[in-house]
C-alpha positions as CSV (number, residue, x, y, z in Angstrom):
1,M,114.8,-175.7,5.4
2,P,118.7,-176.9,4.5
3,N,118.4,-175.0,1.2
4,T,116.5,-172.1,2.1
5,R,118.0,-168.5,3.0
6,Y,115.5,-166.1,5.1
7,I,115.3,-162.6,4.6
8,F,114.0,-160.2,7.3
9,I,113.6,-156.4,6.4
10,T,112.4,-154.3,9.6
11,G,111.5,-150.5,9.5
12,G,112.7,-147.2,11.2
13,V,112.3,-143.4,11.9
14,A,108.4,-143.8,10.4
15,S,105.7,-146.0,9.1
16,S,104.9,-145.9,5.3
17,L,108.2,-145.8,4.1
18,G,107.3,-148.7,1.6
19,K,108.8,-151.8,3.1
20,G,106.3,-153.9,1.1
21,V,107.2,-152.4,-2.1
22,T,110.8,-152.7,-1.1
23,I,110.7,-156.4,-0.1
24,A,108.4,-157.0,-3.1
25,S,111.2,-155.2,-5.3
26,I,113.6,-157.8,-3.8
27,G,111.6,-160.7,-4.7
28,A,111.4,-159.6,-8.0
29,L,115.1,-159.4,-8.7
30,L,115.8,-162.5,-6.8
31,E,113.4,-164.1,-9.3
32,A,115.0,-162.6,-12.3
33,R,118.0,-164.4,-11.2
34,G,116.2,-167.7,-11.7
35,F,115.4,-168.0,-7.5
36,K,112.5,-169.1,-6.3
37,V,111.1,-166.6,-3.3
38,T,108.0,-166.2,-1.0
39,I,107.1,-163.3,0.7
40,Q,105.7,-163.2,4.4
41,K,104.1,-160.5,6.2
42,M,104.2,-160.2,10.1
43,D,101.6,-157.5,11.6
44,P,101.9,-156.7,15.1
45,Y,98.4,-155.9,15.8
46,I,96.2,-158.1,18.0
47,N,93.5,-158.4,15.4
48,V,93.3,-162.0,13.8
49,D,93.6,-160.8,10.4
50,P,92.3,-157.3,8.9
51,G,89.0,-158.9,7.9
52,T,86.7,-156.8,10.1
53,M,89.2,-153.7,10.4
54,S,88.0,-150.2,8.8
55,P,89.7,-149.5,5.3
56,F,89.9,-146.1,6.7
57,Q,92.4,-147.4,9.5
58,H,94.2,-150.3,7.6
59,G,93.3,-149.9,3.7
60,E,92.1,-152.5,1.7
61,V,91.8,-156.3,2.6
62,Y,93.5,-158.3,0.2
63,V,92.0,-162.0,-0.4
64,T,94.6,-164.6,-1.3
65,S,93.5,-168.0,-3.5
66,D,92.7,-169.9,-0.2
67,G,90.7,-167.5,1.2
68,A,92.9,-165.5,3.8
69,E,92.0,-161.9,4.5
70,T,95.3,-160.3,4.7
71,D,97.2,-156.8,4.7
72,L,97.5,-155.1,1.5
73,D,101.3,-155.9,1.4
74,L,100.6,-159.3,0.0
75,G,98.9,-157.6,-3.0
76,Y,102.1,-155.9,-3.6
77,Y,104.0,-159.6,-2.9
78,E,101.8,-161.2,-5.7
79,R,101.6,-158.5,-8.3
80,F,105.8,-158.1,-8.3
81,T,106.6,-161.9,-7.8
82,D,105.1,-165.1,-9.3
83,A,104.9,-166.2,-5.6
84,K,101.3,-168.0,-4.6
85,L,100.6,-167.0,-1.6
86,T,98.4,-168.4,1.1
87,I,97.3,-168.1,4.7
88,L,100.9,-169.2,5.7
89,N,102.1,-166.0,4.4
90,S,100.0,-163.4,6.7
91,I,100.8,-163.6,10.4
92,T,99.5,-161.3,13.1
93,T,99.7,-161.3,16.9
94,G,96.2,-162.0,17.1
95,R,97.1,-165.1,15.6
96,I,100.0,-166.3,17.2
97,Y,98.5,-165.4,20.5
98,R,95.3,-167.3,19.7
99,T,97.1,-170.4,18.8
100,V,99.5,-170.3,22.4
101,I,96.4,-169.5,24.3
102,E,94.2,-172.3,22.6
103,R,97.5,-175.0,23.5
104,E,97.6,-173.6,27.1
105,R,93.7,-174.2,27.2
106,N,94.2,-177.9,25.7
107,G,96.9,-178.5,28.3
108,E,99.7,-178.8,25.6
109,Y,102.3,-176.9,28.2
110,H,101.7,-179.6,30.9
111,G,101.5,-176.9,33.3
112,K,104.3,-174.5,32.9
113,T,104.1,-170.9,32.6
114,V,103.3,-169.8,29.3
115,Q,105.3,-166.8,28.1
116,V,106.4,-164.5,25.4
117,V,109.6,-166.0,25.5
118,P,109.9,-168.9,24.6
119,H,106.5,-169.6,23.7
120,I,105.5,-166.6,21.6
121,T,108.6,-166.3,20.0
122,S,108.8,-169.8,19.4
123,E,105.4,-169.9,17.6
124,I,106.6,-166.9,15.2
125,Q,109.5,-168.7,14.3
126,S,107.6,-171.9,13.4
127,R,105.4,-169.6,11.0
128,I,108.3,-168.7,9.2
129,L,109.6,-172.3,8.8
130,R,106.1,-173.4,7.6
131,L,106.7,-172.1,4.2
132,S,109.7,-173.6,3.7
133,D,108.6,-177.1,5.1
134,A,105.4,-176.4,2.7
135,D,107.7,-175.9,-0.2
136,P,111.2,-177.7,0.2
137,N,112.5,-176.0,-3.4
138,L,112.2,-172.2,-1.8
139,D,115.4,-170.7,-2.4
140,F,114.3,-167.5,-0.4
141,V,111.6,-166.6,2.4
142,L,111.2,-163.0,2.5
143,V,110.1,-162.0,5.6
144,E,108.5,-158.3,6.5
145,I,108.3,-157.2,10.0
146,G,105.0,-154.5,10.4
147,G,105.7,-151.5,12.3
148,T,108.4,-149.6,13.3
149,V,111.5,-150.4,15.3
150,G,110.8,-148.9,18.7
151,D,107.0,-150.0,18.7
152,I,106.1,-151.8,21.7
153,E,104.1,-154.3,19.7
154,S,106.9,-155.4,17.5
155,V,109.3,-156.5,20.1
156,P,108.5,-160.4,20.3
157,F,108.9,-160.2,16.5
158,L,112.2,-158.5,16.6
159,E,113.3,-160.9,19.3
160,A,112.0,-164.3,17.2
161,I,114.2,-163.1,14.3
162,R,117.0,-162.1,16.4
163,Q,116.6,-166.0,17.9
164,F,115.9,-167.3,14.4
165,R,119.5,-166.2,13.1
166,F,121.0,-167.6,16.3
167,N,119.3,-171.1,15.9
168,H,119.9,-171.1,11.8
169,G,123.1,-169.4,11.6
170,R,124.2,-166.3,10.0
171,D,124.6,-167.9,6.8
172,K,121.0,-168.5,6.2
173,T,119.7,-165.4,7.6
174,L,120.0,-161.6,6.2
175,Y,118.8,-158.6,8.1
176,I,117.6,-155.6,5.8
177,H,116.5,-152.5,7.7
178,L,114.8,-149.4,6.1
179,T,115.2,-146.0,7.3
180,L,114.4,-142.5,6.5
181,V,117.1,-140.0,5.5
182,P,115.3,-136.6,5.5
183,T,116.1,-133.5,3.8
184,V,115.6,-130.2,5.9
185,S,113.9,-128.0,3.3
186,V,114.8,-124.5,4.6
187,A,118.5,-125.3,4.5
188,G,118.2,-128.2,1.7
189,E,120.7,-130.4,4.2
190,I,120.5,-134.1,4.1
191,K,120.3,-135.5,7.8
192,T,121.6,-138.9,8.6
193,K,120.9,-138.7,12.6
194,P,117.1,-140.4,12.4
195,T,118.7,-143.6,10.5
196,Q,121.6,-143.8,13.0
197,H,119.1,-143.7,15.9
198,S,116.9,-146.0,14.1
199,V,120.0,-148.7,13.7
200,K,120.7,-148.1,17.7
201,E,117.2,-148.7,18.2
202,L,117.3,-152.1,16.5
203,L,120.8,-152.6,18.0
204,K,118.9,-152.5,21.4
205,Q,116.9,-155.7,20.3
206,G,120.0,-157.4,19.7
207,I,120.0,-157.3,15.9
208,Q,122.7,-155.6,13.7
209,P,121.4,-155.1,10.2
210,D,123.6,-156.4,7.2
211,I,122.1,-154.2,4.6
212,L,120.4,-150.5,4.9
213,V,118.2,-149.3,2.5
214,S,117.7,-145.5,3.0
215,R,114.6,-143.6,1.7
216,A,115.6,-140.1,0.5
217,T,114.3,-137.7,-2.2
218,Q,117.3,-138.1,-4.0
219,P,120.0,-140.8,-4.6
220,L,122.7,-140.5,-1.7
221,S,126.3,-139.5,-2.4
222,P,128.9,-141.6,-1.5
223,E,130.0,-139.3,1.3
224,I,126.5,-139.6,2.9
225,K,126.6,-143.5,2.5
226,E,129.9,-143.7,4.2
227,K,128.8,-141.5,7.1
228,I,125.9,-143.6,7.4
229,S,128.2,-146.5,7.6
230,Q,130.5,-145.4,10.1
231,F,127.6,-144.7,12.7
232,T,125.8,-147.9,11.9
233,N,128.4,-150.8,11.2
234,V,127.1,-151.4,8.2
235,P,129.9,-151.5,5.1
236,Q,129.5,-148.8,3.0
237,N,128.9,-151.3,0.2
238,R,125.8,-152.4,1.5
239,V,124.2,-148.9,2.1
240,F,121.7,-148.2,-0.6
241,S,119.0,-145.3,-1.5
242,A,115.8,-145.6,-1.9
243,A,115.1,-142.3,-3.9
244,D,111.7,-141.1,-4.3
245,I,110.2,-142.4,-7.7
246,D,109.3,-140.2,-10.7
247,Y,106.2,-142.4,-12.1
248,T,105.5,-145.3,-10.4
249,I,106.1,-147.9,-7.8
250,Y,107.4,-150.3,-11.1
251,E,110.6,-148.3,-10.9
252,V,111.7,-149.8,-7.5
253,P,113.1,-153.3,-8.8
254,L,115.1,-151.3,-11.5
255,N,116.4,-148.9,-9.0
256,L,117.4,-151.1,-6.3
257,H,119.0,-153.3,-9.1
258,R,121.1,-150.2,-10.3
259,E,122.2,-149.7,-6.5
260,G,123.4,-153.2,-6.9
261,I,121.4,-154.9,-3.8
262,D,120.8,-157.8,-5.4
263,D,124.3,-158.3,-6.4
264,V,124.9,-157.8,-2.2
265,I,122.9,-160.4,-1.4
266,I,123.7,-163.0,-3.9
267,Q,127.4,-162.3,-2.5
268,Y,126.4,-162.7,1.0
269,F,124.9,-166.0,0.8
270,G,127.8,-166.8,-1.5
271,M,125.3,-167.9,-4.2
272,E,125.4,-168.1,-7.9
273,N,122.9,-167.1,-10.4
274,V,120.5,-169.6,-11.4
275,S,119.5,-168.1,-14.4
276,P,121.5,-168.1,-17.7
277,L,119.5,-165.2,-18.7
278,F,121.6,-162.7,-16.7
279,Q,124.3,-161.1,-17.9
280,G,125.6,-158.1,-16.4
281,E,123.7,-154.6,-16.2
282,M,120.2,-155.8,-17.6
283,N,118.6,-159.4,-18.5
284,P,115.2,-159.8,-20.3
285,M,113.4,-160.5,-17.0
286,L,114.6,-157.2,-16.0
287,Q,113.6,-155.8,-19.2
288,K,109.8,-156.3,-18.7
289,W,110.4,-153.6,-15.7
290,E,111.9,-151.3,-18.2
291,K,108.7,-151.7,-20.6
292,I,106.3,-150.9,-17.8
293,L,108.3,-147.8,-17.1
294,D,107.7,-146.6,-20.6
295,Y,103.9,-147.4,-20.5
296,F,104.0,-144.3,-17.8
297,K,106.7,-142.2,-19.5
298,N,105.4,-142.5,-23.1
299,P,101.5,-142.8,-23.0
300,S,99.8,-142.9,-26.2
301,T,96.7,-141.6,-24.9
302,T,95.2,-140.9,-21.7
303,V,91.4,-141.9,-20.1
304,K,89.6,-140.8,-16.7
305,I,88.0,-143.3,-14.8
306,A,85.5,-142.3,-11.9
307,I,86.0,-144.6,-8.7
308,V,82.8,-144.2,-7.1
309,G,83.4,-145.4,-3.5
310,K,82.8,-144.4,0.3
311,Y,86.7,-144.7,1.0
312,V,88.2,-142.8,-2.0
313,E,90.2,-140.3,0.7
314,V,92.2,-143.6,1.8
315,S,94.7,-143.9,-1.1
316,D,95.3,-147.7,-0.1
317,A,91.5,-148.4,0.4
318,Y,91.3,-149.3,-3.2
319,R,94.9,-150.0,-3.8
320,S,95.0,-153.5,-5.9
321,L,91.8,-151.4,-8.2
322,Y,93.9,-148.5,-8.8
323,E,97.0,-151.1,-9.9
324,A,94.6,-153.2,-12.1
325,L,93.5,-150.2,-13.9
326,W,96.9,-149.2,-14.6
327,H,97.7,-152.6,-15.5
328,G,94.5,-152.7,-17.9
329,G,96.3,-149.5,-19.7
330,F,99.4,-151.1,-20.4
331,P,98.5,-153.3,-23.4
332,H,96.9,-149.9,-25.0
333,K,99.9,-147.5,-24.0
334,C,97.2,-145.8,-22.1
335,K,97.7,-143.7,-18.9
336,V,94.8,-144.3,-16.7
337,E,93.8,-141.3,-14.4
338,S,91.5,-142.8,-11.4
339,I,89.3,-139.8,-10.6
340,K,88.3,-140.4,-6.8
341,V,84.3,-139.7,-6.3
342,D,82.9,-139.8,-2.9
343,S,79.5,-141.7,-3.2
344,E,77.9,-140.0,-0.3
345,K,78.4,-136.7,-2.1
346,I,76.7,-137.6,-5.0
347,T,72.9,-136.6,-5.4
348,P,70.5,-136.5,-8.2
349,E,71.0,-132.9,-8.6
350,N,74.8,-132.7,-8.5
351,Y,76.3,-136.2,-10.3
352,K,77.1,-134.4,-13.3
353,E,79.2,-132.1,-11.7
354,Y,81.6,-135.1,-10.5
355,L,81.0,-137.3,-13.3
356,S,81.8,-134.8,-16.4
357,G,84.7,-135.8,-18.5
358,I,85.2,-139.2,-17.5
359,Q,85.5,-142.2,-19.8
360,G,84.4,-145.0,-17.8
361,I,82.8,-145.5,-14.2
362,L,83.9,-148.3,-11.6
363,V,82.0,-148.8,-8.4
364,P,84.1,-151.2,-6.1
365,G,83.1,-153.5,-3.4
366,G,82.5,-152.4,0.2
367,F,79.9,-153.3,2.9
368,G,77.4,-151.2,4.7
369,N,74.6,-149.1,3.2
370,R,76.6,-145.5,3.7
371,G,77.1,-144.0,0.0
372,V,74.8,-146.8,-1.6
373,E,72.2,-144.0,-2.8
374,G,75.1,-142.2,-4.7
375,K,76.5,-145.3,-6.2
376,L,73.1,-146.1,-7.5
377,I,72.7,-142.6,-9.4
378,A,76.3,-142.9,-10.7
379,I,75.4,-146.5,-12.2
380,Q,72.0,-145.4,-13.6
381,Y,74.0,-142.3,-15.4
382,A,76.5,-144.8,-16.8
383,R,73.8,-147.1,-18.1
384,E,71.9,-144.2,-19.6
385,S,74.5,-142.4,-21.1
386,K,75.9,-145.6,-22.4
387,I,79.7,-144.7,-20.9
388,P,81.5,-147.9,-20.0
389,F,81.2,-149.2,-16.7
390,F,82.5,-151.8,-14.2
391,G,80.7,-153.3,-11.2
392,I,82.7,-155.1,-8.6
393,C,81.3,-157.2,-5.8
394,L,79.1,-154.3,-4.1
395,G,79.3,-152.7,-7.5
396,M,78.1,-155.6,-9.1
397,Q,74.7,-155.9,-6.6
398,C,74.0,-152.2,-6.8
399,A,73.8,-152.5,-10.5
400,V,71.6,-155.4,-10.0
401,I,69.4,-152.8,-7.7
402,E,69.4,-149.9,-9.9
403,Y,68.4,-152.0,-12.9
404,G,65.4,-153.6,-10.6
405,R,64.3,-150.3,-9.8
406,N,64.5,-148.4,-13.0
407,V,64.4,-150.9,-15.5
408,L,62.1,-153.8,-14.1
409,G,60.0,-151.2,-12.3
410,L,60.3,-153.0,-8.9
411,E,60.0,-150.0,-6.7
412,G,62.1,-150.0,-3.3
413,A,64.1,-152.7,-4.8
414,N,67.4,-153.1,-2.4
415,S,69.6,-155.6,-0.6
416,T,68.6,-156.9,2.6
417,E,71.9,-155.5,3.5
418,F,70.6,-152.0,3.6
419,N,67.1,-152.8,4.0
420,P,65.9,-155.9,5.7
421,D,62.0,-155.0,5.0
422,T,62.6,-154.3,1.6
423,P,59.5,-155.2,-0.5
424,H,62.0,-156.4,-3.3
425,P,65.2,-157.8,-1.9
426,V,66.7,-158.5,-5.4
427,I,70.2,-159.1,-3.3
428,H,70.0,-161.0,-0.4
429,I,72.1,-162.8,2.4
430,M,74.0,-166.0,1.5
431,D,71.8,-169.3,2.8
432,E,75.3,-170.3,4.7
433,Q,75.4,-166.7,6.1
434,I,71.8,-166.5,7.6
435,G,72.0,-166.7,11.7
436,V,75.9,-166.0,11.4
437,N,76.5,-163.4,13.8
438,I,80.4,-163.3,13.6
439,L,81.7,-161.1,11.3
440,G,85.5,-162.6,11.1
441,D,86.3,-165.2,8.6
442,T,82.9,-166.1,8.1
443,A,82.6,-164.9,4.3
444,R,82.5,-166.6,1.1
445,K,86.1,-166.1,0.4
446,G,89.0,-167.2,-1.9
447,S,89.1,-168.9,-5.1
448,F,86.0,-170.2,-6.6
449,P,84.9,-171.5,-10.2
450,C,82.7,-169.4,-12.7
451,E,81.1,-170.7,-16.0
452,I,80.9,-168.4,-18.5
453,R,78.3,-168.0,-21.0
454,E,78.9,-167.9,-24.6
455,N,78.6,-164.6,-26.7
456,T,79.1,-162.1,-24.1
457,R,81.5,-159.7,-22.9
458,M,82.8,-162.0,-20.3
459,E,83.9,-164.5,-23.0
460,E,85.5,-161.7,-25.1
461,A,87.7,-161.0,-22.2
462,Y,88.4,-164.5,-21.0
463,G,88.4,-166.5,-24.0
464,Q,87.4,-169.7,-21.8
465,K,84.3,-171.1,-20.5
466,I,85.5,-172.1,-17.0
467,I,87.7,-169.2,-14.7
468,Q,89.0,-168.8,-11.2
469,E,88.5,-165.7,-9.3
470,R,88.6,-164.4,-5.9
471,H,85.4,-164.0,-3.5
472,R,84.8,-161.7,-0.5
473,H,81.2,-161.1,0.0
474,R,78.2,-162.2,2.2
475,Y,75.3,-161.5,-0.1
476,E,74.3,-162.3,-3.8
477,F,72.1,-162.4,-6.3
478,N,68.4,-163.6,-5.2
479,N,67.6,-166.4,-7.9
480,R,63.7,-165.6,-7.2
481,Y,64.0,-162.4,-9.4
482,L,66.3,-164.1,-12.1
483,D,63.8,-164.8,-14.5
484,Q,62.4,-161.2,-14.4
485,F,65.6,-159.7,-14.8
486,V,66.5,-161.5,-17.7
487,R,63.2,-160.9,-19.5
488,K,64.2,-157.5,-19.2
489,G,67.2,-157.7,-20.9
490,L,69.9,-158.5,-18.0
491,V,72.5,-160.6,-19.6
492,I,73.6,-163.5,-16.6
493,S,77.5,-164.0,-18.4
494,G,78.8,-165.9,-15.4
495,V,77.4,-168.2,-12.9
496,S,78.8,-171.1,-10.5
497,P,78.9,-174.5,-11.5
498,G,75.4,-176.0,-10.9
499,K,74.2,-172.3,-11.8
500,T,73.1,-171.6,-8.0
501,L,74.7,-168.4,-7.8
502,V,75.1,-165.4,-10.2
503,E,78.7,-164.3,-10.7
504,A,78.3,-161.9,-13.4
505,V,76.1,-159.9,-15.1
506,E,76.2,-157.2,-18.2
507,L,74.2,-155.7,-20.8
508,S,74.1,-156.7,-24.5
509,R,76.2,-155.0,-27.0
510,N,73.0,-153.8,-28.4
511,D,71.9,-152.0,-25.1
512,H,75.3,-150.8,-23.8
513,P,79.0,-150.5,-25.3
514,W,80.2,-152.1,-22.4
515,F,78.5,-152.7,-18.7
516,V,79.5,-155.2,-16.7
517,G,79.4,-156.4,-13.0
518,T,81.1,-159.2,-11.2
519,Q,80.5,-160.7,-7.7
520,F,84.0,-161.6,-7.9
521,H,87.2,-159.2,-7.3
522,P,89.1,-159.4,-10.6
523,E,91.7,-156.8,-9.1
524,F,93.4,-159.6,-6.8
525,Q,94.2,-161.5,-10.0
526,S,96.0,-158.6,-12.1
527,K,99.8,-158.1,-12.4
528,P,101.5,-155.6,-14.3
529,H,103.2,-158.2,-16.5
530,K,99.9,-160.2,-16.7
531,P,97.0,-157.3,-16.9
532,H,93.4,-158.7,-15.8
533,P,91.5,-159.3,-19.3
534,L,88.4,-157.7,-17.9
535,F,90.6,-154.6,-16.6
536,V,92.3,-154.5,-20.5
537,K,88.7,-154.6,-21.8
538,F,87.3,-152.0,-19.6
539,I,90.0,-149.4,-20.7
540,E,89.7,-150.3,-24.3
541,A,85.9,-149.5,-24.0
542,A,87.0,-146.2,-22.3
543,I,89.5,-145.5,-24.8
544,Q,86.6,-146.3,-27.8
545,Y,84.4,-143.9,-25.7
546,Q,86.5,-141.1,-25.9
547,K,87.0,-141.4,-29.7
548,E,83.4,-141.1,-30.1
549,N,82.8,-138.6,-27.3
550,P,85.9,-136.0,-27.9
């Protein structure tokens, strides 16, 4: 705590302004200056975690290495920075209240009346401090308050960070407020009133922002910044533009740096650059972001990858997946276009309408039987037509089901998740999940080791025998069918230590140019500056397929 500074970011006017990307970008800029950072998300919903929430409402569930099911913003935090996030980095109202109620039930409050203030707000503050207690070398803890200022559910979190400054001092705390500065399309006039009202709403909670970041269609002029400054009590040099991006979210660190936000933060805390690399306008650690941007601006080629899933209409439902596909194209200077295909719409009669003109098929994870038959049709098409295929979690399980039905001749082969009475349960529930009726926090989650078989696509991608990957599943390959699958040509290319769980399957090079399925989620460990090797190889195969099938 003595050397750690705390930056809190709130949002106003509207949701989905990009607080997660903004705070992740600030973290990246501070790392470029040589500081050690971590980022925490506080979500105001009463759910204990997003693990049981629908992707249609919430987007993807991101999984940390220690198995925490978290908000998708933690994916941005890990992709933009080198921070290693854990369950300590994810807070919800439900988790806070559950802790306080359990303490009350255990008599830890000695009969006192338990209230939002001080008990809930104190617990929120303690969760912030746990990060610096766990790592005394942290220079910055960045905290994103979910929701929008004015939402009733956010009030305890806002009160907690107000108290945090009172308890730990202005010299250790910084408030950043992200707002919207819209342009009225008819008149083309920029309006600052929403920002003014948003700051006033924050002032009602006792918080005066130190920095304003304004989302707008274009960079704000000095005159507009001056007007915002006058009505919000924020110095003009602390009012920054966050203009709409042209190519990719990976422009945001560069844009904010050019606005000078990292300079102001360092000056606010009276700190100096740690990194000797940092010299004025740009340094080698920021040049890597310029390189990423160049990939988007000047690709050498483009491939189309069909994402065959049932949540494709929700852009954030497969957010880490889309990002990992882009990352996989970077080493090849290849632009990856994700073609979203609703698996519920695929039938034996129309599948080619949805899957024509693509260079790869990816079937992602998910739960439940809706849309599964469409996924099986797409997988069969990829296998028989020699189109590069990548199956992840449920995607791997579907690949096994399809292979069982159409290659092994196991009529009715299925997962017991979809048909408990299937005559051939080639995928079945994990032993430790039998009898578990509570869905929340019960799946096999987090990072687990995997042994890779020699002379496989997996070994070619990773270049090592033991890997660590993140999981989130309840069902697995049924080993009673293992020998049958192997005899018919399915390659078991990854297994858990002790060879009890099948972690990866593939087809041999003689049978298919690139066909891989993994029980784990490699997308959770892909970063723009360190693309995941499986996505790199998948895109490489898609490029080769395009060359051979122009």
